[in-house]
C-alpha positions in Angstrom: 104.9 114.3 59.1 104.6 111.1 61.2 100.7 110.7 62.3 100.3 107.9 64.8 97.4 105.8 65.0 96.6 106.4 68.5 98.4 109.1 70.8 97.8 108.4 74.8 98.2 112.1 76.6 99.5 110.2 79.9 101.7 106.9 80.7 100.2 105.9 83.8 97.9 103.1 84.7 95.0 103.0 81.9 97.3 104.6 79.2 99.8 101.5 80.1 97.2 99.1 80.0 95.4 100.1 76.7 98.7 100.6 74.7 99.7 96.8 75.7 96.8 95.6 73.9 97.3 97.3 70.7 100.2 95.9 69.4 100.2 96.3 65.6 99.1 99.9 65.6 101.4 102.9 65.6 100.7 103.8 69.3 102.3 106.7 71.0 102.4 107.8 74.7 103.3 111.5 75.7 104.1 112.0 79.6 105.6 114.8 81.7 107.5 112.3 83.7 110.9 110.9 82.9 109.5 107.2 83.6 106.2 105.4 82.7 104.0 104.2 85.4 105.1 106.9 87.8 101.7 107.0 90.1 102.1 103.0 89.9 105.1 103.2 91.3 104.7 105.3 94.4 101.1 104.2 95.1 100.7 101.6 98.1 104.0 102.5 99.7 105.9 101.1 96.6 103.6 98.0 96.2 100.7 99.2 94.2 97.0 98.4 95.4 95.9 97.4 92.2 92.8 95.9 92.5 90.0 94.9 95.2 88.5 91.5 94.8 85.0 93.2 95.7 85.0 96.2 93.5 81.6 97.0 92.3 79.8 100.3 91.4 78.7 100.8 94.8 82.2 101.5 95.3 82.5 104.7 93.1 81.2 108.2 93.2 79.9 108.9 89.9 76.9 107.4 87.6 76.3 103.7 88.4 75.0 103.3 84.8 78.0 104.3 83.2 80.5 102.6 85.8 78.7 99.0 86.5 78.8 97.8 82.5 82.3 98.8 82.3 83.4 97.1 85.5 81.6 94.2 84.8 83.2 93.9 81.4 86.9 93.8 82.9 86.4 93.0 86.8 88.9 92.3 89.5 89.2 88.4 88.0 90.1 89.9 84.7 93.0 92.3 86.3 94.1 89.2 88.4 94.2 86.9 85.5 96.2 89.8 83.4 98.7 89.4 86.4 98.8 85.8 86.6 99.1 85.7 82.6 102.1 88.1 82.9 103.8 86.1 86.3 103.0 89.1 88.7 103.1 88.1 92.0 100.2 89.3 94.2 99.6 89.5 97.9 96.1 89.7 99.6 95.3 92.0 102.0 92.1 93.0 104.5 89.0 93.7 102.6 89.9 92.1 99.1 92.9 94.5 98.6 95.4 93.2 96.2 98.7 94.3 96.2 102.4 93.6 94.2 104.1 91.0 96.3 107.4 92.2 95.9 107.4 96.0 94.3 105.3 97.8 91.9 108.4 98.0 89.9 107.4 94.6 88.7 104.0 95.6 87.3 105.5 98.8 85.7 108.3 96.4 84.0 105.5 93.9 82.5 103.7 97.1 80.8 107.4 98.2 79.5 107.5 95.1 78.2 103.9 94.9 76.7 104.2 98.5 75.1 108.1 98.3 73.8 106.6 98.5 70.4 105.1 102.1 71.4 106.6 105.4 70.6 107.2 107.4 74.2 107.4 111.0 74.1 108.6 111.5 77.9 109.9 114.5 79.9 107.3 116.3 77.5 104.5 118.6 78.3 101.4 119.3 76.6 100.4 122.7 76.0 97.3 122.6 73.9 95.6 120.3 71.4 93.8 121.0 68.3 91.8 119.3 65.6 92.2 119.6 61.8 92.0 116.5 59.4 94.1 115.0 62.8 94.9 115.5 66.3 97.3 117.8 66.5 99.0 118.0 69.9 101.5 120.9 70.8 104.4 120.0 73.1 106.8 122.1 74.9 109.4 120.0 72.2 107.2 120.4 69.5 103.9 119.1 67.6 102.7 115.5 67.7 100.1 114.3 65.3 97.6 111.3 65.6 94.6 110.0 64.4 92.7 109.1 67.5 93.4 111.0 70.8 93.1 109.6 74.1 93.2 111.3 77.5 94.6 109.4 80.4 96.6 112.1 82.0 94.8 111.5 85.6 93.9 114.5 87.7 95.4 116.7 90.1 96.5 114.6 92.8 100.4 113.9 93.4 101.9 117.4 91.4 105.4 115.9 92.9 104.7 113.4 89.5 103.6 115.6 87.1 99.7 115.8 87.7 98.5 118.7 85.8 95.0 120.1 84.7 96.0 119.3 81.2 93.3 116.5 80.4 90.7 118.9 81.9 92.0 121.7 79.6 91.7 119.5 76.6 87.8 118.6 77.7 86.6 122.0 77.8 88.5 122.8 74.9 86.4 120.6 72.9 83.0 121.6 74.7 82.9 118.9 77.6 81.3 119.8 80.8 83.6 119.7 83.4 82.5 118.3 87.1 84.5 120.7 89.5 87.4 118.6 90.3 88.2 118.2 94.1 91.0 116.3 96.2 89.5 113.1 97.4 90.8 110.2 99.6 92.3 112.7 101.4 92.5 113.8 105.6 89.7 116.1 107.1 90.6 119.2 108.9 89.0 120.5 112.1 87.0 122.9 113.4 88.4 124.7 117.0 86.0 122.5 118.9 87.4 119.4 117.4 91.3 120.6 118.1 91.7 118.1 120.8 91.8 115.6 118.2 95.4 117.2 117.3 96.8 116.7 120.2 96.8 112.6 119.5 98.8 112.7 116.4 100.1 109.2 115.8 97.2 107.2 117.2 95.1 105.1 115.1 91.8 103.3 116.5 89.0 101.2 114.8 86.1 103.3 114.2 83.2 103.3 112.1 82.7 106.7 109.9 79.3 107.8 109.0 79.2 110.3 105.6 76.2 111.0 103.3 74.6 107.9 104.2 77.8 105.7 103.6 79.4 103.2 106.5 83.1 102.7 106.6 84.7 100.3 109.8 88.7 100.7 109.3 90.9 102.9 111.5 91.2 106.5 111.9 94.4 108.1 112.3 95.1 111.6 114.4 97.3 113.6 112.5 98.8 117.0 113.0 96.4 118.6 110.5 93.3 116.8 111.5 92.2 113.0 110.9 93.1 110.6 108.3 93.3 106.6 107.9 91.6 104.6 105.8 88.0 105.0 107.2 88.3 108.6 106.8 90.1 108.7 103.6 87.2 106.4 101.8 84.7 108.9 103.8 85.9 111.7 102.1 85.1 110.7 98.6 81.4 111.2 99.8 81.8 114.4 102.4 80.7 117.7 101.1 80.1 120.3 103.9 77.8 118.8 106.2 78.3 116.8 109.4 80.4 113.1 109.7 79.4 110.7 112.5 82.2 108.5 114.0 81.5 105.6 116.5 84.8 105.4 118.6 83.5 102.2 120.1 82.6 100.0 117.2 82.8 97.0 119.7 80.8 98.3 122.3 77.1 97.3 122.1 75.6 99.4 124.4 77.2 102.3 126.4 74.5 101.7 129.3 75.8 98.2 129.2 79.4 99.1 129.7 78.8 101.6 132.6 76.6 99.2 134.6 79.1 96.4 134.2 82.2 99.1 134.8 80.5 101.3 137.5 83.2 101.0 139.9 85.9 101.8 137.4 87.7 104.8 136.6 86.3 106.2 132.9 90.0 106.0 131.5 90.0 102.3 132.3 86.3 101.4 131.8 86.4 102.8 128.1 88.5 100.5 125.5 90.2 103.7 123.9 94.1 104.4 124.6 94.6 106.4 127.5 96.0 109.6 125.7 92.4 109.4 123.4 90.1 109.3 126.6 92.3 111.6 128.6 92.2 114.4 125.6 88.5 113.5 125.5 87.7 114.4 129.1 89.6 117.7 129.0 87.6 118.6 125.9 84.6 117.8 127.7 85.8 119.4 131.2 85.6 116.4 132.9 87.9 115.2 135.7 88.7 111.4 135.4 86.6 109.5 138.2 85.1 106.4 138.4 81.6 105.9 136.2 79.3 105.5 139.5 80.2 109.1 140.5 79.1 110.3 136.8 76.0 112.6 136.5 73.1 111.7 134.0 74.4 114.6 131.5 78.1 113.3 132.1 77.2 109.9 131.1 75.5 111.7 127.9 78.6 113.5 127.0 80.7 110.4 127.1 78.3 108.3 125.5 78.6 110.8 122.7 81.8 108.8 121.5 79.4 105.9 120.0 78.3 108.9 117.5 80.4 111.6 117.8 79.3 114.2 115.0 80.8 117.5 114.0 81.5 119.0 110.3 84.9 118.8 109.5 86.6 122.6 108.5 87.8 121.1 105.1 90.4 118.8 103.9 94.2 118.4 103.4 94.5 119.4 99.7 95.8 118.0 96.7 99.4 117.8 98.2 98.1 114.8 100.4 95.0 113.5 98.2 95.1 110.2 96.7 93.0 111.0 93.8 90.9 113.6 92.2 87.1 113.4 92.6 85.5 114.9 89.5 86.0 115.3 86.2 84.8 114.8 82.3 80.7 114.4 83.0 80.5 110.9 81.6 77.1 111.9 80.0 79.3 113.4 77.4 80.9 109.8 77.1 79.9 106.6 75.4 80.3 104.0 77.6 80.5 101.0 75.1 83.7 102.7 73.8 85.0 105.5 76.1 85.0 108.3 73.0 83.6 111.6 73.2 80.0 112.2 72.1 81.2 115.5 70.9 84.5 115.2 69.1 85.0 111.8 66.9 88.2 110.4 67.5 88.4 111.6 71.1 88.6 109.7 74.2 88.8 109.8 77.8 90.1 107.2 80.5 90.8 106.5 83.7 91.2 109.3 86.7 90.4 112.4 84.3 86.5 111.0 84.0 84.3 111.8 86.8 84.4 108.5 87.9 86.2 108.1 91.5 86.6 105.3 93.6 87.1 104.7 97.5 90.3 103.6 99.2 91.5 99.9 98.4 92.6 99.5 95.0 89.4 100.5 93.4 90.8 103.5 91.4 93.4 101.3 89.6 90.7 98.9 88.7 88.5 101.8 87.0 91.9 102.9 85.3 92.1 99.3 83.6 88.6 98.8 83.2 88.0 102.0 81.2 90.9 100.9 79.3 89.7 97.7 78.5 86.2 99.3 76.9 88.5 101.2 74.8 90.4 98.6 73.2 87.2 96.6 72.4 87.1 98.9 69.2 90.1 97.7 68.2 
């Protein structure tokens, strides 16, 4: 009976980074996919936004006291140094987002070379886990044994590439508290009063999106289901059930000044917005497109609401459209120095399965790599 030193449940970003640093040990990875690094391969339009130059604990939902030292120990510069050492060409985009210059396949290929010494159990589903003198992992293809078990199985997003709740089930089996998982970095659906936005599907405009004390200045994309785009996706991480506020005119400092400067122009001409947007907005208000000078005080107030358009979304697009999963294994039951369970010796949790979720822009892969390297420190 072969007993591996370390077995990873998952062959994604955190598992591959950690395994790549464990040469000389008997390491194995089990994953339901036929290839390693599937989420890396499809993310960022196939170019993988692997980190963000400006990543700090403030970019994450979770316990900052847990997150900050782990990110500090292996920060974005560390990820960039890893890329440089392995000759991975990168390109920087807006807001410090770092992508593979050519293809995410280059990054996965690097991990493939660095983990060539590992045993891979691919196209293999983990069914349940128990611990005797060692860990016994029951799969659809038989049992796998290991001295240490690392849960790096990700969340519930991307079911098309094998996402499952196995990591949460393993955690609960060993007595861990689970912060209820939910879709995150996902579009938001609309109440009936905002259905006018559905007519704008395909239009993207710059906005400032306010939610739960957070502020995101990025594009908003109108979709058939509701609203999406970078501003909304990041904002969705913090949205609960309350109202959000959108500034559709972030470059307009004062609506009164705009009205004064363009009083002889039609509303649709005076507002620096796509005509389709303005037409749909006016129709929703029951207003005709007339000159600013002819607006009543209440009509001016209604149009000025574009600076702080406030409403409560109906919900979100769900896991099929979500980039990541919010929630997961409580960090209060994980040692931040080792990533080991405080409840079961030899059991570890890395990456998205933990209750740490980053905003859009490379923050979640950075967390995956940082948590992996925190685990590696002990070997």
